[in-house]
OpenMM code with the backbone's topology and positions (N, CA, C; nanometers):
from openmm import Vec3, app, unit

residues = "UNK UNK UNK UNK UNK UNK UNK UNK UNK UNK UNK UNK UNK UNK UNK UNK UNK UNK UNK UNK UNK UNK UNK UNK UNK UNK UNK UNK UNK UNK UNK UNK UNK UNK UNK UNK UNK UNK UNK UNK UNK UNK UNK UNK UNK UNK UNK UNK UNK UNK UNK UNK UNK UNK UNK UNK UNK UNK UNK UNK UNK UNK UNK UNK UNK UNK UNK UNK UNK UNK UNK UNK UNK UNK UNK UNK UNK UNK UNK UNK UNK UNK UNK UNK UNK UNK UNK UNK UNK UNK UNK UNK UNK UNK UNK UNK UNK UNK UNK UNK UNK UNK UNK UNK UNK UNK UNK UNK UNK UNK UNK UNK UNK UNK UNK UNK UNK UNK UNK UNK UNK UNK UNK UNK UNK UNK UNK UNK UNK UNK UNK UNK UNK UNK UNK UNK UNK UNK UNK UNK UNK UNK UNK UNK UNK UNK UNK UNK UNK UNK UNK UNK UNK UNK UNK UNK UNK UNK UNK UNK UNK UNK UNK UNK UNK".split()
positions = [
    Vec3(-2.9684, 17.2082, 22.0957),
    Vec3(-2.9305, 17.3393, 22.1767),
    Vec3(-3.0687, 17.3965, 22.2083),
    Vec3(-3.0858, 17.4335, 22.3313),
    Vec3(-3.1987, 17.4921, 22.3872),
    Vec3(-3.2000, 17.6510, 22.3497),
    Vec3(-3.3155, 17.7084, 22.3079),
    Vec3(-3.3339, 17.8533, 22.2872),
    Vec3(-3.4452, 17.8912, 22.3810),
    Vec3(-3.4147, 18.0030, 22.4406),
    Vec3(-3.5196, 18.0614, 22.5276),
    Vec3(-3.5584, 18.2007, 22.4492),
    Vec3(-3.6863, 18.2286, 22.4352),
    Vec3(-3.7390, 18.3306, 22.3700),
    Vec3(-3.8497, 18.4012, 22.4593),
    Vec3(-3.8454, 18.5418, 22.4774),
    Vec3(-3.9484, 18.6128, 22.5337),
    Vec3(-4.0240, 18.6932, 22.4379),
    Vec3(-4.1503, 18.7086, 22.4631),
    Vec3(-4.2337, 18.8056, 22.3752),
    Vec3(-4.3004, 18.9093, 22.4662),
    Vec3(-4.2807, 19.0378, 22.4374),
    Vec3(-4.3483, 19.1408, 22.4838),
    Vec3(-4.4555, 19.1837, 22.3902),
    Vec3(-4.5798, 19.1272, 22.3985),
    Vec3(-4.6898, 19.1642, 22.3059),
    Vec3(-4.7328, 19.3132, 22.3286),
    Vec3(-4.6780, 19.4055, 22.2688),
    Vec3(-4.7239, 19.5566, 22.2887),
    Vec3(-4.8396, 19.5709, 22.2059),
    Vec3(-4.8908, 19.6945, 22.2109),
    Vec3(-4.9994, 19.7387, 22.1420),
    Vec3(-4.9732, 19.7267, 21.9986),
    Vec3(-4.9764, 19.5977, 21.9312),
    Vec3(-4.9203, 19.5824, 21.8013),
    Vec3(-5.0094, 19.6322, 21.6928),
    Vec3(-4.9434, 19.7135, 21.6087),
    Vec3(-5.0227, 19.7830, 21.5082),
    Vec3(-5.0260, 19.6876, 21.3866),
    Vec3(-5.1348, 19.7056, 21.3084),
    Vec3(-5.1521, 19.6161, 21.1833),
    Vec3(-5.0730, 19.6726, 21.0782),
    Vec3(-5.0240, 19.5973, 20.9637),
    Vec3(-4.9612, 19.6503, 20.8654),
    Vec3(-5.0205, 19.7720, 20.7985),
    Vec3(-4.9386, 19.8594, 20.7652),
    Vec3(-4.9951, 19.9892, 20.7088),
    Vec3(-5.0468, 20.0903, 20.8065),
    Vec3(-5.0735, 20.0508, 20.9387),
    Vec3(-5.1157, 20.1519, 21.0314),
    Vec3(-4.9965, 20.2255, 21.0947),
    Vec3(-5.0165, 20.3563, 21.1177),
    Vec3(-4.9255, 20.4423, 21.1739),
    Vec3(-4.9464, 20.4574, 21.3292),
    Vec3(-5.0483, 20.3773, 21.3816),
    Vec3(-5.0704, 20.3935, 21.5245),
    Vec3(-5.0350, 20.2724, 21.5891),
    Vec3(-5.0407, 20.2605, 21.7220),
    Vec3(-5.0171, 20.1539, 21.8056),
    Vec3(-4.8571, 20.1256, 21.8202),
    Vec3(-4.8257, 20.0279, 21.8943),
    Vec3(-4.6831, 20.0060, 21.9121),
    Vec3(-4.6314, 19.8732, 21.8339),
    Vec3(-4.5562, 19.8153, 21.9054),
    Vec3(-4.4989, 19.6783, 21.8344),
    Vec3(-4.4859, 19.5839, 21.9331),
    Vec3(-4.4549, 19.4549, 21.8870),
    Vec3(-4.4231, 19.3442, 21.9724),
    Vec3(-4.2741, 19.3308, 21.9738),
    Vec3(-4.2204, 19.2993, 22.0883),
    Vec3(-4.0881, 19.2833, 22.0902),
    Vec3(-4.0506, 19.1228, 22.1209),
    Vec3(-3.9379, 19.0803, 22.0549),
    Vec3(-3.8945, 18.9561, 22.0811),
    Vec3(-3.7477, 18.9608, 22.1214),
    Vec3(-3.7014, 18.8797, 22.2093),
    Vec3(-3.5659, 18.8618, 22.2502),
    Vec3(-3.5352, 18.7193, 22.2852),
    Vec3(-3.4217, 18.6660, 22.2268),
    Vec3(-3.3917, 18.5172, 22.2468),
    Vec3(-3.2459, 18.4921, 22.2506),
    Vec3(-3.2120, 18.3888, 22.3145),
    Vec3(-3.0627, 18.3480, 22.3258),
    Vec3(-3.0625, 18.1836, 22.3620),
    Vec3(-2.9504, 18.1446, 22.3258),
    Vec3(-2.9231, 18.0048, 22.3652),
    Vec3(-2.8358, 17.9918, 22.4912),
    Vec3(-2.8907, 17.9588, 22.6113),
    Vec3(-2.8177, 17.9698, 22.7300),
    Vec3(-2.6751, 17.8965, 22.7159),
    Vec3(-2.5708, 17.9708, 22.7769),
    Vec3(-2.4345, 17.9067, 22.7665),
    Vec3(-2.3526, 17.9728, 22.6466),
    Vec3(-2.4360, 18.0316, 22.5538),
    Vec3(-2.3671, 18.0868, 22.4350),
    Vec3(-2.3907, 18.2479, 22.4272),
    Vec3(-2.3075, 18.3139, 22.3533),
    Vec3(-2.3255, 18.4524, 22.3444),
    Vec3(-2.3934, 18.4948, 22.2096),
    Vec3(-2.5188, 18.4501, 22.1935),
    Vec3(-2.5942, 18.4649, 22.0671),
    Vec3(-2.7219, 18.5385, 22.0853),
    Vec3(-2.7257, 18.6362, 22.1714),
    Vec3(-2.8441, 18.7226, 22.1993),
    Vec3(-2.8949, 18.7769, 22.0607),
    Vec3(-3.0271, 18.7693, 22.0505),
    Vec3(-3.0896, 18.8385, 21.9291),
    Vec3(-3.2247, 18.9070, 21.9634),
    Vec3(-3.2684, 18.9892, 21.8844),
    Vec3(-3.3999, 19.0636, 21.9151),
    Vec3(-3.4671, 19.1084, 21.7838),
    Vec3(-3.6025, 19.1223, 21.7955),
    Vec3(-3.6685, 19.1701, 21.6715),
    Vec3(-3.7828, 19.2493, 21.7420),
    Vec3(-3.8376, 19.3475, 21.6444),
    Vec3(-3.9521, 19.4236, 21.6976),
    Vec3(-4.0295, 19.4593, 21.5635),
    Vec3(-4.1643, 19.4305, 21.5745),
    Vec3(-4.2459, 19.4675, 21.4562),
    Vec3(-4.3943, 19.4500, 21.4886),
    Vec3(-4.4673, 19.4463, 21.3701),
    Vec3(-4.6147, 19.4384, 21.3913),
    Vec3(-4.6615, 19.2901, 21.4070),
    Vec3(-4.7798, 19.2623, 21.4259),
    Vec3(-4.8355, 19.1286, 21.4428),
    Vec3(-4.7880, 19.0275, 21.3434),
    Vec3(-4.8111, 19.0555, 21.2110),
    Vec3(-4.7703, 18.9605, 21.1053),
    Vec3(-4.6297, 18.9397, 21.0909),
    Vec3(-4.5501, 19.0502, 21.1035),
    Vec3(-4.4039, 19.0340, 21.1075),
    Vec3(-4.3537, 18.9373, 21.2230),
    Vec3(-4.3991, 18.9651, 21.3358),
    Vec3(-4.3534, 18.8978, 21.4625),
    Vec3(-4.4014, 18.7550, 21.4574),
    Vec3(-4.5268, 18.7391, 21.4042),
    Vec3(-4.5851, 18.6030, 21.4056),
    Vec3(-4.5071, 18.5219, 21.3032),
    Vec3(-4.4683, 18.5738, 21.1925),
    Vec3(-4.3900, 18.5128, 21.0942),
    Vec3(-4.2603, 18.4705, 21.1596),
    Vec3(-4.1923, 18.5573, 21.2287),
    Vec3(-4.0626, 18.5430, 21.2918),
    Vec3(-4.0860, 18.4329, 21.3898),
    Vec3(-4.1819, 18.4231, 21.4753),
    Vec3(-4.2050, 18.3257, 21.5675),
    Vec3(-4.2055, 18.1930, 21.5033),
    Vec3(-4.2849, 18.1807, 21.3944),
    Vec3(-4.2985, 18.0574, 21.3144),
    Vec3(-4.1632, 18.0063, 21.2728),
    Vec3(-4.0840, 18.0989, 21.2212),
    Vec3(-3.9504, 18.0523, 21.1681),
    Vec3(-3.8616, 18.0070, 21.2876),
    Vec3(-3.8699, 18.0715, 21.3953),
    Vec3(-3.7840, 18.0285, 21.5077),
    Vec3(-3.8392, 17.8967, 21.5736),
    Vec3(-3.9708, 17.8922, 21.5801),
    Vec3(-4.0185, 17.7716, 21.6307),
    Vec3(-4.0005, 17.6527, 21.5396),
    Vec3(-4.0134, 17.6661, 21.4125),
    Vec3(-3.9740, 17.5618, 21.3181),
    Vec3(-3.8407, 17.5223, 21.3196),
    Vec3(-3.7318, 17.6171, 21.3429),
    Vec3(-3.6023, 17.5915, 21.3468),
    Vec3(-3.5555, 17.5103, 21.4726),
    Vec3(-3.6205, 17.5523, 21.5690),
    Vec3(-3.5872, 17.5005, 21.7064),
    Vec3(-3.6670, 17.3806, 21.7699),
    Vec3(-3.8029, 17.3750, 21.7186),
    Vec3(-3.8865, 17.2509, 21.7516),
    Vec3(-3.8917, 17.2504, 21.9133),
    Vec3(-3.8738, 17.1337, 21.9635),
    Vec3(-3.8767, 17.1182, 22.1061),
    Vec3(-3.7643, 17.1902, 22.1920),
    Vec3(-3.6754, 17.2368, 22.1244),
    Vec3(-3.5707, 17.3085, 22.1791),
    Vec3(-3.5944, 17.4377, 22.2190),
    Vec3(-3.7144, 17.4987, 22.1854),
    Vec3(-3.7535, 17.6300, 22.2059),
    Vec3(-3.8483, 17.6463, 22.3422),
    Vec3(-3.7945, 17.7174, 22.4298),
    Vec3(-3.8745, 17.7574, 22.5458),
    Vec3(-3.9169, 17.8891, 22.5332),
    Vec3(-4.0538, 17.9156, 22.5249),
    Vec3(-4.1117, 18.0424, 22.4951),
    Vec3(-4.1951, 18.1059, 22.6120),
    Vec3(-4.1663, 18.2300, 22.6403),
    Vec3(-4.2415, 18.2943, 22.7596),
    Vec3(-4.2772, 18.4287, 22.6869),
    Vec3(-4.3975, 18.4708, 22.7572),
    Vec3(-4.4504, 18.6122, 22.7196),
    Vec3(-4.5075, 18.6842, 22.8361),
    Vec3(-4.5296, 18.8110, 22.8126),
    Vec3(-4.5806, 18.8849, 22.9203),
    Vec3(-4.7250, 18.8805, 22.9223),
    Vec3(-4.7919, 18.8505, 23.0394),
    Vec3(-4.9234, 18.8411, 23.0507),
    Vec3(-4.9833, 18.9714, 23.0277),
    Vec3(-5.1060, 18.9819, 22.9531),
    Vec3(-5.1791, 19.0987, 22.9141),
    Vec3(-5.3048, 19.0845, 22.9918),
    Vec3(-5.3241, 19.1740, 23.0903),
    Vec3(-5.4302, 19.1689, 23.1845),
    Vec3(-5.5365, 19.2838, 23.1429),
    Vec3(-5.6573, 19.2465, 23.1287),
    Vec3(-5.7542, 19.3397, 23.0774),
    Vec3(-5.8242, 19.3956, 23.2108),
    Vec3(-5.8237, 19.5148, 23.2238),
    Vec3(-5.8941, 19.5917, 23.3434),
    Vec3(-6.0096, 19.6720, 23.2892),
    Vec3(-6.0939, 19.7152, 23.3697),
    Vec3(-6.2135, 19.7838, 23.3280),
    Vec3(-6.1732, 19.9096, 23.2412),
    Vec3(-6.0727, 19.9781, 23.2726),
    Vec3(-6.0415, 20.0924, 23.1958),
    Vec3(-5.9266, 20.0702, 23.0884),
    Vec3(-5.9089, 19.9424, 23.0495),
    Vec3(-5.7988, 19.9177, 22.9393),
    Vec3(-5.8318, 19.9932, 22.8101),
    Vec3(-5.9613, 19.9859, 22.7797),
    Vec3(-5.9964, 20.0608, 22.6483),
    Vec3(-5.9790, 20.1981, 22.6420),
    Vec3(-5.9805, 20.2795, 22.7667),
    Vec3(-5.9526, 20.4128, 22.7776),
    Vec3(-5.7976, 20.4549, 22.7471),
    Vec3(-5.7159, 20.3379, 22.7691),
    Vec3(-5.5637, 20.3696, 22.7657),
    Vec3(-5.5247, 20.3592, 22.6363),
    Vec3(-5.5909, 20.2617, 22.5501),
    Vec3(-5.5337, 20.2355, 22.4207),
    Vec3(-5.6485, 20.1564, 22.3448),
    Vec3(-5.6815, 20.2141, 22.2244),
    Vec3(-5.7681, 20.1625, 22.1400),
    Vec3(-5.7134, 20.0395, 22.0555),
    Vec3(-5.5860, 20.0327, 22.0707),
    Vec3(-5.5108, 19.9185, 22.0014),
    Vec3(-5.4744, 19.8069, 22.0952),
    Vec3(-5.5342, 19.8036, 22.2067),
    Vec3(-5.4879, 19.6978, 22.3127),
    Vec3(-5.5142, 19.5534, 22.2751),
    Vec3(-5.6192, 19.5396, 22.1953),
    Vec3(-5.6582, 19.4011, 22.1597),
    Vec3(-5.5536, 19.3392, 22.0727),
    Vec3(-5.4617, 19.4158, 22.0161),
    Vec3(-5.3588, 19.3407, 21.9436),
    Vec3(-5.2722, 19.2699, 22.0220),
    Vec3(-5.2430, 19.3172, 22.1485),
    Vec3(-5.1642, 19.2464, 22.2473),
    Vec3(-5.2221, 19.1121, 22.2759),
    Vec3(-5.3571, 19.1052, 22.2796),
    Vec3(-5.4115, 18.9724, 22.3028),
    Vec3(-5.3859, 18.8749, 22.1787),
    Vec3(-5.4068, 18.9361, 22.0607),
    Vec3(-5.3916, 18.8384, 21.9383),
    Vec3(-5.2406, 18.7944, 21.9373),
    Vec3(-5.1424, 18.8705, 21.9856),
    Vec3(-5.0135, 18.8235, 21.9662),
    Vec3(-4.9880, 18.7307, 22.0729),
    Vec3(-5.0477, 18.7237, 22.1811),
    Vec3(-5.0478, 18.6381, 22.2977),
    Vec3(-5.0945, 18.4896, 22.2401),
    Vec3(-5.1958, 18.4956, 22.1636),
    Vec3(-5.2560, 18.3825, 22.1063),
    Vec3(-5.1635, 18.3144, 21.9995),
    Vec3(-5.0848, 18.4042, 21.9215),
    Vec3(-5.0032, 18.3659, 21.8245),
    Vec3(-4.8762, 18.2933, 21.8983),
    Vec3(-4.8371, 18.3594, 22.0013),
    Vec3(-4.7251, 18.2991, 22.0833),
    Vec3(-4.7584, 18.1631, 22.1408),
    Vec3(-4.8739, 18.1393, 22.1912),
    Vec3(-4.9207, 18.0136, 22.2537),
    Vec3(-4.9445, 17.9194, 22.1404),
    Vec3(-4.9776, 17.9545, 22.0168),
    Vec3(-4.9936, 17.8766, 21.9126),
    Vec3(-4.8467, 17.7943, 21.8740),
    Vec3(-4.7450, 17.8607, 21.9092),
    Vec3(-4.6151, 17.7946, 21.8894),
    Vec3(-4.5912, 17.6606, 21.9513),
    Vec3(-4.6795, 17.6181, 22.0578),
    Vec3(-4.6632, 17.4921, 22.1009),
    Vec3(-4.6946, 17.3782, 22.0011),
    Vec3(-4.7698, 17.4128, 21.8863),
    Vec3(-4.7883, 17.3242, 21.7825),
    Vec3(-4.6691, 17.2867, 21.7171),
    Vec3(-4.5639, 17.3791, 21.7121),
    Vec3(-4.4237, 17.3507, 21.6463),
    Vec3(-4.3362, 17.2940, 21.7458),
    Vec3(-4.3878, 17.2424, 21.8550),
    Vec3(-4.2972, 17.1900, 21.9666),
    Vec3(-4.2494, 17.2792, 22.0808),
    Vec3(-4.2728, 17.3950, 22.0708),
    Vec3(-4.2224, 17.4853, 22.1675),
    Vec3(-4.2780, 17.4552, 22.3050),
    Vec3(-4.1863, 17.4752, 22.4024),
    Vec3(-4.2417, 17.4558, 22.5523),
    Vec3(-4.2800, 17.5861, 22.5921),
    Vec3(-4.4065, 17.6036, 22.6355),
    Vec3(-4.4574, 17.7491, 22.6860),
    Vec3(-4.4113, 17.7579, 22.8449),
    Vec3(-4.3532, 17.8660, 22.8639),
    Vec3(-4.3137, 17.9042, 23.0044),
    Vec3(-4.4236, 17.9652, 23.0713),
    Vec3(-4.4399, 17.9647, 23.2034),
    Vec3(-4.5539, 18.0520, 23.2676),
    Vec3(-4.5423, 18.1945, 23.2269),
    Vec3(-4.6581, 18.2602, 23.1886),
    Vec3(-4.6452, 18.4074, 23.1439),
    Vec3(-4.6009, 18.4909, 23.2714),
    Vec3(-4.5329, 18.6009, 23.2398),
    Vec3(-4.4708, 18.6863, 23.3385),
    Vec3(-4.5686, 18.8086, 23.3414),
    Vec3(-4.5671, 18.8743, 23.4689),
    Vec3(-4.6304, 18.9846, 23.4905),
    Vec3(-4.5323, 19.1122, 23.4503),
    Vec3(-4.6038, 19.2302, 23.4061),
    Vec3(-4.5111, 19.3217, 23.3502),
    Vec3(-4.4116, 19.3703, 23.4396),
    Vec3(-4.4209, 19.3698, 23.5806),
    Vec3(-4.3227, 19.4068, 23.6822),
    Vec3(-4.2088, 19.3015, 23.6871),
    Vec3(-4.2338, 19.1962, 23.6515),
    Vec3(-4.1389, 19.0916, 23.6738),
    Vec3(-3.9855, 19.1283, 23.6111),
    Vec3(-4.0076, 19.2137, 23.4957),
    Vec3(-3.8885, 19.2405, 23.4147),
    Vec3(-3.8126, 19.3513, 23.4673),
    Vec3(-3.8547, 19.4153, 23.5717),
    Vec3(-3.7803, 19.5381, 23.6342),
    Vec3(-3.6634, 19.5081, 23.6954),
    Vec3(-3.6328, 19.3785, 23.7426),
    Vec3(-3.4971, 19.3531, 23.7981),
    Vec3(-3.3859, 19.3585, 23.6828),
    Vec3(-3.4182, 19.3455, 23.5681),
    Vec3(-3.3303, 19.3648, 23.4586),
    Vec3(-3.3218, 19.5097, 23.4165),
    Vec3(-3.2463, 19.5852, 23.4892),
    Vec3(-3.2398, 19.7351, 23.4501),
    Vec3(-3.1752, 19.7519, 23.3096),
    Vec3(-3.2043, 19.8785, 23.2614),
    Vec3(-3.1262, 19.9124, 23.1411),
    Vec3(-2.9770, 19.9108, 23.1545),
    Vec3(-2.9224, 19.9374, 23.2665),
    Vec3(-2.7792, 19.9370, 23.2830),
    Vec3(-2.7344, 19.7823, 23.2715),
    Vec3(-2.8040, 19.6879, 23.3274),
    Vec3(-2.7737, 19.5477, 23.3215),
    Vec3(-2.7839, 19.4975, 23.1701),
    Vec3(-2.8862, 19.5347, 23.1022),
    Vec3(-2.9121, 19.5065, 22.9692),
    Vec3(-2.7828, 19.5615, 22.8788),
    Vec3(-2.7429, 19.6754, 22.8950),
    Vec3(-2.6365, 19.7488, 22.8228),
    Vec3(-2.5125, 19.6741, 22.8538),
    Vec3(-2.4853, 19.6420, 22.9737),
    Vec3(-2.3603, 19.5722, 23.0096),
    Vec3(-2.3508, 19.4345, 22.9488),
    Vec3(-2.4643, 19.3606, 22.9391),
    Vec3(-2.4576, 19.2394, 22.8722),
    Vec3(-2.4632, 19.2459, 22.7184),
    Vec3(-2.4808, 19.3614, 22.6591),
    Vec3(-2.5096, 19.3783, 22.5255),
    Vec3(-2.6357, 19.3343, 22.4710),
    Vec3(-2.7320, 19.3462, 22.5654),
    Vec3(-2.8746, 19.2898, 22.5330),
    Vec3(-2.9591, 19.4110, 22.5143),
    Vec3(-2.9293, 19.5294, 22.4866),
    Vec3(-3.0092, 19.6559, 22.4882),
    Vec3(-3.0299, 19.7038, 22.3637),
    Vec3(-3.1542, 19.6743, 22.2907),
    Vec3(-3.1796, 19.7265, 22.1605),
    Vec3(-3.2279, 19.8738, 22.1621),
    Vec3(-3.1278, 19.9533, 22.1790),
    Vec3(-3.1624, 20.1073, 22.1856),
    Vec3(-3.2701, 20.1499, 22.0940),
    Vec3(-3.3724, 20.2220, 22.1468),
    Vec3(-3.4765, 20.2900, 22.0564),
    Vec3(-3.5770, 20.1917, 22.0241),
    Vec3(-3.5784, 20.0726, 22.0685),
    Vec3(-3.6850, 19.9714, 22.0524),
    Vec3(-3.7628, 19.9354, 22.1791),
    Vec3(-3.8597, 20.0170, 22.2319),
    Vec3(-3.9003, 19.9899, 22.3662),
    Vec3(-3.9558, 19.8577, 22.3896),
    Vec3(-4.0251, 19.8010, 22.2941),
    Vec3(-4.0907, 19.6671, 22.3220),
    Vec3(-3.9937, 19.5573, 22.3046),
    Vec3(-3.8805, 19.5650, 22.2213),
    Vec3(-3.7565, 19.4745, 22.2218),
    Vec3(-3.7089, 19.4805, 22.3558),
    Vec3(-3.6895, 19.5941, 22.3984),
    Vec3(-3.6156, 19.6259, 22.5342),
    Vec3(-3.6845, 19.5552, 22.6467),
    Vec3(-3.8319, 19.5620, 22.6444),
    Vec3(-3.9109, 19.4949, 22.7444),
    Vec3(-3.8979, 19.3346, 22.7446),
    Vec3(-3.9025, 19.2860, 22.6103),
    Vec3(-3.8651, 19.1465, 22.5895),
    Vec3(-3.7370, 19.1028, 22.6375),
    Vec3(-3.6425, 19.2011, 22.6216),
    Vec3(-3.4978, 19.1664, 22.6684),
    Vec3(-3.4896, 19.1593, 22.8193),
    Vec3(-3.5549, 19.2484, 22.8804),
    Vec3(-3.5731, 19.2538, 23.0290),
    Vec3(-3.6480, 19.1353, 23.0787),
    Vec3(-3.7608, 19.0806, 23.0099),
    Vec3(-3.8065, 18.9545, 23.0679),
    Vec3(-3.7142, 18.8439, 23.0443),
    Vec3(-3.6440, 18.8277, 22.9240),
    Vec3(-3.5550, 18.7217, 22.9118),
    Vec3(-3.4513, 18.7262, 23.0163),
    Vec3(-3.3902, 18.8349, 23.0448),
    Vec3(-3.2832, 18.8531, 23.1516),
    Vec3(-3.3417, 18.8168, 23.2888),
    Vec3(-3.4501, 18.8530, 23.3079),
    Vec3(-3.5061, 18.8286, 23.4517),
    Vec3(-3.5422, 18.6765, 23.4641),
    Vec3(-3.5858, 18.6297, 23.3631),
    Vec3(-3.6054, 18.4651, 23.3671),
    Vec3(-3.4871, 18.3922, 23.3808),
    Vec3(-3.3721, 18.4399, 23.3043),
    Vec3(-3.2453, 18.3721, 23.3224),
    Vec3(-3.1811, 18.4017, 23.4647),
    Vec3(-3.2008, 18.5141, 23.5123),
    Vec3(-3.1583, 18.5369, 23.6515),
    Vec3(-3.2191, 18.4519, 23.7447),
    Vec3(-3.3473, 18.4597, 23.7440),
    Vec3(-3.4406, 18.3596, 23.8372),
    Vec3(-3.4008, 18.2279, 23.8262),
    Vec3(-3.3657, 18.1628, 23.6984),
    Vec3(-3.3503, 18.0311, 23.6917),
    Vec3(-3.1980, 17.9902, 23.6785),
    Vec3(-3.1182, 18.0942, 23.7175),
    Vec3(-2.9759, 18.0730, 23.7140),
    Vec3(-2.9167, 18.0098, 23.5779),
    Vec3(-2.9505, 18.0694, 23.4749),
    Vec3(-2.9198, 18.0254, 23.3304),
    Vec3(-2.8152, 18.1046, 23.2787),
    Vec3(-2.7533, 18.2133, 23.3442),
    Vec3(-2.6555, 18.2993, 23.2917),
    Vec3(-2.5234, 18.2253, 23.3133),
    Vec3(-2.4336, 18.2555, 23.2247),
    Vec3(-2.2970, 18.1966, 23.2341),
    Vec3(-2.2229, 18.2716, 23.3575),
    Vec3(-2.1099, 18.2127, 23.4045),
    Vec3(-2.0337, 18.2795, 23.4973),
    Vec3(-1.9870, 18.4306, 23.4626),
    Vec3(-1.9490, 18.4474, 23.3444),
    Vec3(-1.9149, 18.5686, 23.2837),
    Vec3(-2.0313, 18.6646, 23.2821),
    Vec3(-2.1424, 18.6153, 23.2609),
    Vec3(-2.2697, 18.6894, 23.2417),
    Vec3(-2.3210, 18.7303, 23.3739),
    Vec3(-2.3028, 18.6496, 23.4769),
    Vec3(-2.3352, 18.6726, 23.6105),
    Vec3(-2.2452, 18.7818, 23.6707),
    Vec3(-2.1187, 18.7690, 23.6367),
    Vec3(-2.0194, 18.8739, 23.6885),
    Vec3(-2.0628, 19.0003, 23.6173),
    Vec3(-2.1008, 19.0215, 23.4889),
    Vec3(-2.1342, 19.1434, 23.4285),
    Vec3(-2.2635, 19.1920, 23.4897),
    Vec3(-2.3598, 19.1141, 23.5345),
    Vec3(-2.4721, 19.1544, 23.5884),
    Vec3(-2.4274, 19.2225, 23.7258),
    Vec3(-2.3661, 19.1362, 23.8031),
    Vec3(-2.3122, 19.1936, 23.9411),
    Vec3(-2.2564, 19.3193, 23.9352),
    Vec3(-2.1663, 19.3516, 23.8268),
    Vec3(-2.0877, 19.4768, 23.8182),
    Vec3(-2.1810, 19.5871, 23.7777),
    Vec3(-2.2719, 19.5600, 23.6796),
    Vec3(-2.3784, 19.6604, 23.6440),
    Vec3(-2.4728, 19.6945, 23.7593),
    Vec3(-2.5265, 19.5899, 23.8254),
    Vec3(-2.6084, 19.6256, 23.9344),
    Vec3(-2.5448, 19.6955, 24.0465),
    Vec3(-2.4104, 19.6611, 24.0684),
    Vec3(-2.3461, 19.7341, 24.1791),
    Vec3(-2.3003, 19.8730, 24.1487),
    Vec3(-2.3208, 19.9138, 24.0127),
    Vec3(-2.2651, 20.0419, 23.9874),
    Vec3(-2.3602, 20.1555, 24.0215),
    Vec3(-2.4730, 20.1186, 24.0719),
    Vec3(-2.5692, 20.2162, 24.1180),
    Vec3(-2.6477, 20.2898, 24.0062),
    Vec3(-2.6248, 20.2435, 23.8816),
    Vec3(-2.7028, 20.3157, 23.7696),
    Vec3(-2.8183, 20.2369, 23.7356),
    Vec3(-2.9304, 20.2603, 23.7989),
    Vec3(-3.0487, 20.1880, 23.7641),
    Vec3(-3.1190, 20.2299, 23.6334),
    Vec3(-3.0845, 20.3686, 23.5861),
    Vec3(-3.1283, 20.4262, 23.4653),
    Vec3(-3.2794, 20.4092, 23.4698),
] * unit.nanometer
topology = app.Topology()
chain = topology.addChain("A")
for resn in residues:
    res = topology.addResidue(resn, chain)
    for name in ("N", "CA", "C"):
        topology.addAtom(name, app.Element.getBySymbol(name[0]), res)
């Protein structure tokens, strides 16, 4: 069984730190209704990725949001470097046999609105980085036509409701 997992490497805080954000994960096996998500710090999500990659092996397709460094990135967050580290951890999963997908730009996820995620049952309320990972997962599955017929109908209904939230 194939599993598709997306990583949103937020400003991942170190264990014990009260600053920074989290990394979000979202994954599903296409054709099944087994959506799951997680959100946590670098070590927690690194361990979760290793567990998933070990269980799935070459059946895991792994995507992540590209982190681009701009001249003023350091002004926006002193914790931004953790996102780069999580990207490295994500890419390391290829050693467990995971197939790396092309990285996504932050705006790529915006086609998967909160209304669509809620309708699918893929909205981890209150977990912004897991929501971003869910959006990337949904956007990828929409683009590559990997949603089931029922999921496509749900997306069409949610998108047609006019509630972009």
